[in-house]
Residue frames as qw, qx, qy, qz and C-alpha x, y, z in Angstrom:
[[0.427, 0.626, 0.647, 0.080, -18.52, -11.58, 54.99],
 [0.131, 0.960, 0.045, -0.244, -17.87, -7.88, 54.55],
 [0.313, -0.611, 0.588, 0.429, -14.24, -8.66, 53.70],
 [0.502, 0.177, 0.789, 0.307, -15.34, -11.06, 50.94],
 [0.326, 0.848, 0.414, -0.046, -17.65, -8.42, 49.45],
 [0.073, -0.896, 0.261, 0.353, -14.71, -5.95, 49.35],
 [0.429, -0.304, 0.747, 0.407, -12.56, -8.55, 47.59],
 [0.467, 0.503, 0.702, 0.188, -15.29, -9.14, 45.02],
 [0.183, 0.954, 0.168, -0.168, -15.72, -5.40, 44.48],
 [0.235, -0.724, 0.496, 0.417, -11.93, -5.06, 44.07],
 [0.497, 0.010, 0.798, 0.341, -11.94, -7.93, 41.62],
 [0.395, 0.744, 0.536, 0.057, -14.76, -6.34, 39.59],
 [0.023, 0.952, -0.101, -0.286, -12.93, -3.01, 39.55],
 [0.362, -0.482, 0.672, 0.431, -9.72, -4.73, 38.35],
 [0.504, 0.333, 0.761, 0.237, -11.74, -6.48, 35.62],
 [0.273, 0.912, 0.285, -0.115, -13.20, -3.13, 34.50],
 [0.129, -0.843, 0.373, 0.365, -9.72, -1.59, 34.33],
 [0.483, -0.172, 0.772, 0.376, -8.43, -4.59, 32.39],
 [0.465, 0.611, 0.625, 0.138, -11.27, -4.35, 29.85],
 [0.144, 0.968, 0.067, -0.195, -10.71, -0.59, 29.47],
 [0.305, -0.650, 0.566, 0.406, -6.98, -1.09, 29.01],
 [0.510, 0.123, 0.787, 0.326, -7.61, -3.74, 26.31],
 [0.366, 0.818, 0.443, 0.002, -10.07, -1.43, 24.54],
 [0.037, -0.931, 0.203, 0.302, -7.52, 1.39, 24.58],
 [0.440, -0.377, 0.711, 0.397, -4.85, -0.98, 23.26],
 [0.513, 0.420, 0.713, 0.230, -7.13, -2.10, 20.39],
 [0.227, 0.942, 0.210, -0.129, -7.93, 1.53, 19.53],
 [0.179, -0.804, 0.436, 0.362, -4.24, 2.41, 19.39],
 [0.502, -0.097, 0.782, 0.355, -3.48, -0.65, 17.26],
 [0.454, 0.669, 0.579, 0.105, -6.28, 0.24, 14.86],
 [0.099, 0.971, -0.028, -0.216, -5.08, 3.84, 14.64],
 [0.361, -0.589, 0.606, 0.394, -1.51, 2.67, 14.03],
 [0.513, 0.169, 0.780, 0.317, -2.54, 0.26, 11.26],
 [0.344, 0.838, 0.422, -0.032, -4.80, 2.87, 9.66],
 [0.033, -0.920, 0.227, 0.317, -2.06, 5.49, 9.62],
 [0.400, -0.385, 0.727, 0.405, 0.47, 3.04, 8.17],
 [0.497, 0.434, 0.724, 0.201, -2.02, 1.93, 5.51],
 [0.232, 0.939, 0.216, -0.131, -2.77, 5.54, 4.61],
 [0.183, -0.794, 0.439, 0.378, 0.94, 6.41, 4.43],
 [0.504, -0.055, 0.788, 0.351, 1.54, 3.36, 2.20],
 [0.438, 0.684, 0.577, 0.080, -1.31, 4.40, -0.08],
 [0.092, 0.971, -0.017, -0.222, -0.10, 8.00, -0.35],
 [0.308, -0.621, 0.595, 0.406, 3.50, 7.00, -0.99],
 [0.520, 0.186, 0.775, 0.308, 2.48, 4.49, -3.69],
 [0.349, 0.837, 0.421, -0.021, 0.23, 7.10, -5.31],
 [0.029, -0.928, 0.217, 0.301, 2.94, 9.77, -5.31],
 [0.426, -0.379, 0.720, 0.396, 5.54, 7.37, -6.63],
 [0.505, 0.432, 0.717, 0.211, 3.15, 6.25, -9.39],
 [0.244, 0.935, 0.216, -0.140, 2.42, 9.89, -10.31],
 [0.162, -0.794, 0.452, 0.372, 6.10, 10.74, -10.59],
 [0.478, -0.097, 0.805, 0.337, 6.79, 7.59, -12.58],
 [0.467, 0.666, 0.580, 0.040, 3.87, 8.40, -14.90],
 [0.127, 0.956, -0.075, -0.253, 5.21, 11.92, -15.52],
 [0.315, -0.570, 0.666, 0.364, 8.68, 10.47, -16.19],
 [0.530, 0.185, 0.797, 0.221, 7.22, 7.87, -18.54],
 [0.403, 0.837, 0.363, -0.080, 5.20, 10.44, -20.51],
 [0.019, 0.907, -0.298, -0.298, 8.23, 12.69, -20.94],
 [0.410, -0.348, 0.778, 0.325, 10.44, 9.76, -22.02],
 [0.544, 0.438, 0.708, 0.108, 7.81, 8.59, -24.51],
 [0.313, 0.926, 0.150, -0.150, 7.42, 12.04, -26.02],
 [0.144, -0.784, 0.512, 0.319, 11.19, 12.52, -26.21],
 [0.503, -0.098, 0.820, 0.255, 11.58, 9.08, -27.80],
 [0.512, 0.654, 0.557, 0.016, 8.83, 9.80, -30.32],
 [0.183, 0.952, -0.094, -0.226, 10.37, 13.15, -31.25],
 [0.286, -0.599, 0.678, 0.316, 13.84, 11.61, -31.60],
 [0.529, 0.135, 0.814, 0.198, 12.55, 8.71, -33.65],
 [0.435, 0.807, 0.385, -0.106, 10.45, 11.04, -35.76],
 [0.065, 0.897, -0.322, -0.296, 13.44, 13.27, -36.50],
 [0.391, -0.384, 0.791, 0.271, 15.58, 10.23, -37.28],
 [0.484, 0.334, 0.792, 0.166, 12.97, 8.80, -39.66],
 [0.080, 0.049, 0.360, 0.928, 12.08, 12.18, -41.12],
 [0.419, -0.449, -0.478, -0.629, 8.44, 12.03, -40.07],
 [0.171, -0.255, 0.610, -0.730, 7.34, 12.98, -36.56],
 [0.784, -0.055, 0.045, -0.617, 3.93, 11.35, -37.01],
 [0.841, 0.178, -0.510, -0.033, 5.64, 8.07, -37.88],
 [0.264, 0.318, -0.696, 0.587, 7.85, 8.41, -34.79],
 [0.456, -0.172, 0.422, -0.764, 4.78, 8.92, -32.57],
 [0.866, 0.076, -0.221, -0.443, 2.98, 6.03, -34.28],
 [0.679, 0.244, -0.661, 0.205, 5.89, 3.65, -33.67],
 [0.052, 0.233, -0.668, 0.704, 6.28, 4.72, -30.03],
 [0.648, -0.106, 0.172, -0.734, 2.50, 4.42, -29.50],
 [0.873, 0.110, -0.424, -0.215, 2.67, 0.85, -30.83],
 [0.478, 0.248, -0.711, 0.452, 5.53, 0.07, -28.45],
 [0.263, -0.203, 0.496, -0.802, 3.57, 1.52, -25.54],
 [0.812, -0.025, -0.110, -0.572, 0.56, -0.57, -26.56],
 [0.780, 0.162, -0.600, 0.069, 2.70, -3.72, -26.60],
 [0.207, 0.237, -0.676, 0.666, 4.17, -2.84, -23.19],
 [0.515, -0.165, 0.257, -0.801, 0.67, -2.21, -21.84],
 [0.881, 0.023, -0.306, -0.359, -0.58, -5.57, -23.10],
 [0.622, 0.212, -0.678, 0.328, 2.47, -7.30, -21.57],
 [0.067, -0.214, 0.577, -0.786, 1.88, -5.62, -18.21],
 [0.713, -0.093, 0.031, -0.695, -1.80, -6.56, -18.36],
 [0.843, 0.116, -0.515, -0.106, -0.81, -10.15, -19.06],
 [0.572, 0.098, -0.631, 0.514, 1.58, -10.18, -16.07],
 [0.283, -0.618, 0.064, -0.730, -0.60, -8.06, -13.74],
 [0.853, -0.451, -0.227, -0.130, -1.12, -10.87, -11.23],
 [0.833, -0.123, -0.187, 0.506, 2.59, -11.18, -10.56],
 [0.403, 0.271, -0.054, 0.872, 3.66, -7.56, -11.00],
 [0.226, -0.440, -0.017, -0.869, 0.73, -5.66, -9.51],
 [0.724, -0.465, -0.248, -0.444, -1.78, -7.72, -7.52],
 [0.853, -0.220, -0.392, 0.266, 0.56, -9.92, -5.53],
 [0.417, 0.158, -0.328, 0.833, 2.92, -7.12, -4.40],
 [0.312, -0.443, 0.008, -0.840, -0.02, -4.94, -3.39],
 [0.822, -0.386, -0.326, -0.261, -1.66, -7.80, -1.55],
 [0.759, -0.084, -0.418, 0.492, 1.62, -8.64, 0.24],
 [0.180, 0.299, -0.235, 0.907, 2.19, -4.99, 1.22],
 [0.520, -0.466, -0.098, -0.710, -1.33, -4.64, 2.58],
 [0.879, -0.315, -0.358, -0.026, -1.07, -7.88, 4.55],
 [0.609, 0.095, -0.390, 0.684, 2.31, -6.83, 5.91],
 [0.088, -0.380, 0.156, -0.908, 0.84, -3.51, 7.12],
 [0.664, -0.402, -0.143, -0.614, -2.28, -5.06, 8.59],
 [0.938, -0.288, -0.162, -0.106, -0.88, -8.16, 10.23],
 [0.529, 0.483, -0.524, 0.461, 2.76, -7.48, 11.16],
 [0.361, -0.553, 0.445, -0.606, 1.86, -6.87, 14.83],
 [0.941, -0.162, 0.122, -0.270, 0.52, -10.41, 15.18],
 [0.847, 0.360, -0.307, 0.243, 3.69, -11.74, 13.57],
 [0.153, 0.597, -0.518, 0.594, 5.85, -9.84, 16.12],
 [0.637, -0.425, 0.356, -0.536, 3.72, -11.14, 19.01],
 [0.987, 0.056, -0.091, -0.118, 4.07, -14.74, 17.78],
 [0.719, 0.404, -0.389, 0.412, 7.88, -14.51, 17.77],
 [0.115, -0.677, 0.398, -0.608, 8.19, -12.80, 21.17]]
């Protein structure tokens, strides 16, 4: 009888250790996913900021060049602004394919790639 009680106590202790190990594993997985999501967000933001700066400089240079070529800087800026407006409308029209889907796929890849690895193992 005493031997059975010790076995039950040992089993309960093993169960407690298993639960604690699983909790620690879930915490580590959550921390890993959070850090990868944050690094993805920061890298996308920095890339977008650099691209925006590049785009602004190219637009201003193009407007100045076109203005000098046409003999009127204001006309050059007006034409380039119209082109930027058309490009903006085109991007807005294609936003589902060019913006939303890639972002959605990237987020899902970051959040669920561990499960995909476990399924293939």
